[in-house]
VOPAGU-2260 file (C-alpha; in pm, 1 decimal, decimal comma):
REM VOPAGU-2260
SITE   aa  ch    i         X         Y         Z
SITE  MET   A    0    9865,6   18522,7   -6005,2
SITE  ILE   A    1    9494,5   18592,3   -6035,7
SITE  PRO   A    2    9421,9   18965,4   -6054,6
SITE  VAL   A    3    9220,2   19064,3   -5750,2
SITE  PRO   A    4    8937,2   19309,4   -5813,6
SITE  ASN   A    5    8973,9   19622,0   -5604,4
SITE  LEU   A    6    8663,8   19547,7   -5396,3
SITE  TYR   A    7    8826,2   19481,9   -5061,2
SITE  PRO   A    8    9033,0   19712,1   -4839,8
SITE  LYS   A    9    9406,9   19650,2   -4851,4
SITE  GLY   A   10    9403,4   19534,0   -4489,7
SITE  PHE   A   11    9173,2   19246,3   -4579,4
SITE  ILE   A   12    9392,7   19142,2   -4872,0
SITE  SER   A   13    9707,9   19145,6   -4660,1
SITE  TRP   A   14    9529,4   18951,7   -4385,1
SITE  LEU   A   15    9406,4   18698,0   -4639,7
SITE  GLY   A   16    9760,7   18663,2   -4773,3
SITE  GLU   A   17    9900,3   18609,1   -4426,4
SITE  GLU   A   18    9635,4   18347,4   -4350,2
SITE  LEU   A   19    9706,8   18172,2   -4681,1
SITE  VAL   A   20   10082,1   18165,1   -4613,1
SITE  ARG   A   21   10027,7   18044,6   -4258,6
SITE  LYS   A   22    9793,8   17763,8   -4365,1
SITE  THR   A   23   10018,7   17665,3   -4654,9
SITE  CYS   A   24   10318,9   17638,4   -4422,6
SITE  PHE   A   25   10115,2   17440,4   -4172,1
SITE  TRP   A   26    9983,2   17190,3   -4425,7
SITE  TRP   A   27   10323,3   17163,5   -4595,7
SITE  ARG   A   28   10484,1   17067,4   -4264,9
SITE  PHE   A   29   10189,4   16840,5   -4189,0
SITE  PHE   A   30   10230,7   16643,3   -4512,7
SITE  GLN   A   31   10610,9   16645,3   -4492,7
SITE  SER   A   32   10594,0   16476,3   -4154,6
SITE  PHE   A   33   10401,6   16188,7   -4314,8
SITE  ALA   A   34   10614,8   16171,9   -4629,0
SITE  PRO   A   35   10837,4   15864,0   -4646,6
SITE  ARG   A   36   11203,0   15957,5   -4634,8
């Protein structure tokens, strides 16, 4: 985990985390659908 400097409000950090999780899940599913079984 990279330490995040306390420059941003907590709301922004939590939003960024949610976006990151959402995109990660999306791309994971995206690549899994193309992965050979």
